[in-house]
C-alpha positions in Angstrom: 12.6 -53.2 -47.2 9.6 -52.0 -46.0 8.2 -52.9 -42.5 7.0 -56.9 -43.4 9.4 -59.0 -41.2 11.0 -61.3 -42.7 12.4 -64.5 -41.3 15.4 -66.3 -42.1 14.6 -67.9 -45.4 15.0 -66.2 -49.1 13.8 -67.2 -52.7 15.6 -70.1 -52.4 13.4 -71.6 -49.5 17.1 -72.2 -47.2 17.7 -70.0 -44.6 20.2 -67.9 -42.6 20.0 -71.6 -40.0 21.3 -73.9 -43.2 23.6 -71.6 -44.4 26.2 -71.5 -42.1 25.2 -75.1 -41.0 27.3 -75.5 -45.2 29.7 -73.5 -44.0 30.6 -75.5 -40.6 30.4 -79.2 -42.6 32.8 -77.0 -45.3 35.4 -76.3 -42.2 35.4 -79.1 -40.6 36.1 -81.7 -44.3 39.0 -79.1 -44.8 40.3 -78.7 -41.0 43.2 -81.8 -42.5 43.6 -82.8 -38.8 44.4 -80.4 -37.2 41.7 -80.1 -34.3 39.3 -76.6 -33.9 39.9 -74.5 -31.4 38.0 -71.7 -30.1 34.9 -72.2 -32.7 32.5 -70.0 -31.2 34.8 -66.9 -31.0 35.8 -67.7 -34.9 32.7 -67.9 -35.7 30.8 -64.6 -34.1 34.4 -63.2 -35.0 33.9 -63.7 -39.3 29.9 -62.9 -39.5 30.0 -60.1 -36.5 31.7 -57.9 -38.4 30.3 -58.1 -42.3 26.6 -58.5 -40.7 27.2 -54.9 -39.4 28.8 -53.6 -42.6 25.5 -54.9 -44.7 23.0 -53.6 -42.4 25.0 -50.2 -42.5 24.5 -50.5 -46.4 20.9 -51.8 -46.7 20.6 -48.8 -44.0 22.5 -46.7 -46.0 25.4 -45.7 -43.1 22.1 -44.9 -40.9 23.3 -46.0 -37.7 20.0 -45.7 -36.1 18.3 -47.9 -38.1 20.3 -50.0 -38.9 20.9 -50.3 -34.7 16.5 -50.9 -35.6 17.4 -53.5 -37.7 19.7 -55.7 -35.7 17.4 -54.9 -33.2 20.7 -53.2 -30.5 21.0 -50.2 -29.2 22.6 -47.4 -31.3 25.6 -47.5 -28.6 25.9 -50.7 -29.0 25.6 -50.8 -33.0 28.6 -47.2 -32.8 31.1 -49.7 -30.6 30.9 -52.8 -32.0 31.3 -50.1 -35.2 34.5 -48.7 -34.0 35.7 -51.6 -32.6 35.9 -53.1 -35.8 36.7 -50.4 -38.3 33.8 -49.7 -39.8 33.6 -46.4 -41.7 
């Protein structure tokens, strides 16, 4: 990856937000009458771990580079790695 900044769209022209909306629409469509609960926490928990795993892989497991890509401090990244049991 070079130093160019990319927006949230990729080659298909669809944004990350589009994919999130689609997943949430599917989630609500499959509730079968059940009430959703703690959706905010659910979404964060479902997204944060794979986000960190994928960025670490893209950064060749260089935590400083991964933290830079994520826009968080290295110490925050290390805490999240421990929290999610990544590694």
